ChimeraX commands (.cxc) that place a marker at each C-alpha (Angstrom):
marker #1 position 7.93,-6.09,-4.83 radius 0.5
marker #1 position 9.99,-3.67,-2.43 radius 0.5
marker #1 position 7.85,-3.29,1.15 radius 0.5
marker #1 position 7.36,0.75,1.38 radius 0.5
marker #1 position 6.59,2.90,4.34 radius 0.5
marker #1 position 2.66,3.66,5.35 radius 0.5
marker #1 position 1.60,6.43,3.52 radius 0.5
marker #1 position -2.16,7.72,1.81 radius 0.5
marker #1 position -3.59,6.67,-0.10 radius 0.5
marker #1 position -5.90,9.19,-0.03 radius 0.5
marker #1 position -10.32,9.12,-1.08 radius 0.5
marker #1 position -11.32,5.85,-1.41 radius 0.5
marker #1 position -12.03,5.80,-5.29 radius 0.5
marker #1 position -8.74,6.90,-5.55 radius 0.5
marker #1 position -6.56,4.03,-3.54 radius 0.5
marker #1 position -9.74,1.58,-5.86 radius 0.5
marker #1 position -8.20,3.14,-8.67 radius 0.5
marker #1 position -4.34,2.12,-7.70 radius 0.5
marker #1 position -5.92,-1.35,-6.38 radius 0.5
marker #1 position -7.36,-1.34,-10.01 radius 0.5
marker #1 position -3.70,-1.05,-11.42 radius 0.5
marker #1 position -2.34,-3.29,-9.32 radius 0.5
marker #1 position -1.34,-1.99,-5.95 radius 0.5
marker #1 position -1.29,-3.77,-3.26 radius 0.5
marker #1 position -4.34,-1.85,0.03 radius 0.5
marker #1 position -4.16,-3.03,3.16 radius 0.5
marker #1 position -6.30,-1.15,5.11 radius 0.5
marker #1 position -5.32,-1.05,9.73 radius 0.5
marker #1 position -9.12,0.76,10.04 radius 0.5
marker #1 position -11.20,-0.63,12.92 radius 0.5
marker #1 position -14.28,-1.71,11.13 radius 0.5
marker #1 position -16.75,1.63,13.16 radius 0.5
marker #1 position -13.99,3.65,11.05 radius 0.5
marker #1 position -14.43,2.10,7.45 radius 0.5
marker #1 position -18.04,1.76,8.37 radius 0.5
marker #1 position -18.54,5.59,8.66 radius 0.5
marker #1 position -18.26,8.73,5.97 radius 0.5
marker #1 position -15.47,7.45,3.10 radius 0.5
marker #1 position -15.98,3.56,3.85 radius 0.5
marker #1 position -14.22,1.21,2.28 radius 0.5
marker #1 position -12.20,0.43,-0.39 radius 0.5
marker #1 position -12.83,-2.78,-2.29 radius 0.5
marker #1 position -10.18,-4.57,-2.72 radius 0.5
marker #1 position -8.90,-3.21,0.08 radius 0.5
marker #1 position -6.68,-6.44,1.84 radius 0.5
marker #1 position -8.04,-5.74,5.98 radius 0.5
marker #1 position -6.00,-5.97,9.16 radius 0.5
marker #1 position -7.33,-3.87,11.59 radius 0.5
marker #1 position -4.30,-2.56,13.38 radius 0.5
marker #1 position -5.69,-4.23,16.93 radius 0.5
marker #1 position -4.23,-7.39,15.64 radius 0.5
marker #1 position -0.76,-5.81,14.47 radius 0.5
marker #1 position -0.02,-4.19,17.65 radius 0.5
marker link #1:1,2 radius 0.2
marker link #1:2,3 radius 0.2
marker link #1:3,4 radius 0.2
marker link #1:4,5 radius 0.2
marker link #1:5,6 radius 0.2
marker link #1:6,7 radius 0.2
marker link #1:7,8 radius 0.2
marker link #1:8,9 radius 0.2
marker link #1:9,10 radius 0.2
marker link #1:10,11 radius 0.2
marker link #1:11,12 radius 0.2
marker link #1:12,13 radius 0.2
marker link #1:13,14 radius 0.2
marker link #1:14,15 radius 0.2
marker link #1:15,16 radius 0.2
marker link #1:16,17 radius 0.2
marker link #1:17,18 radius 0.2
marker link #1:18,19 radius 0.2
marker link #1:19,20 radius 0.2
marker link #1:20,21 radius 0.2
marker link #1:21,22 radius 0.2
marker link #1:22,23 radius 0.2
marker link #1:23,24 radius 0.2
marker link #1:24,25 radius 0.2
marker link #1:25,26 radius 0.2
marker link #1:26,27 radius 0.2
marker link #1:27,28 radius 0.2
marker link #1:28,29 radius 0.2
marker link #1:29,30 radius 0.2
marker link #1:30,31 radius 0.2
marker link #1:31,32 radius 0.2
marker link #1:32,33 radius 0.2
marker link #1:33,34 radius 0.2
marker link #1:34,35 radius 0.2
marker link #1:35,36 radius 0.2
marker link #1:36,37 radius 0.2
marker link #1:37,38 radius 0.2
marker link #1:38,39 radius 0.2
marker link #1:39,40 radius 0.2
marker link #1:40,41 radius 0.2
marker link #1:41,42 radius 0.2
marker link #1:42,43 radius 0.2
marker link #1:43,44 radius 0.2
marker link #1:44,45 radius 0.2
marker link #1:45,46 radius 0.2
marker link #1:46,47 radius 0.2
marker link #1:47,48 radius 0.2
marker link #1:48,49 radius 0.2
marker link #1:49,50 radius 0.2
marker link #1:50,51 radius 0.2
marker link #1:51,52 radius 0.2
marker link #1:52,53 radius 0.2
view
């Protein structure tokens, strides 16, 4: 599978549908942002950006 440029999947619900269809979602937000209003996306791979920098 080719690598793709970062993109915004839209809402957590839209991202969850994409994951259910086989997409791989990497959520790079810190915990406090994932816990905010939008919440977490089921099935997302969590790798905080600070771990990538």
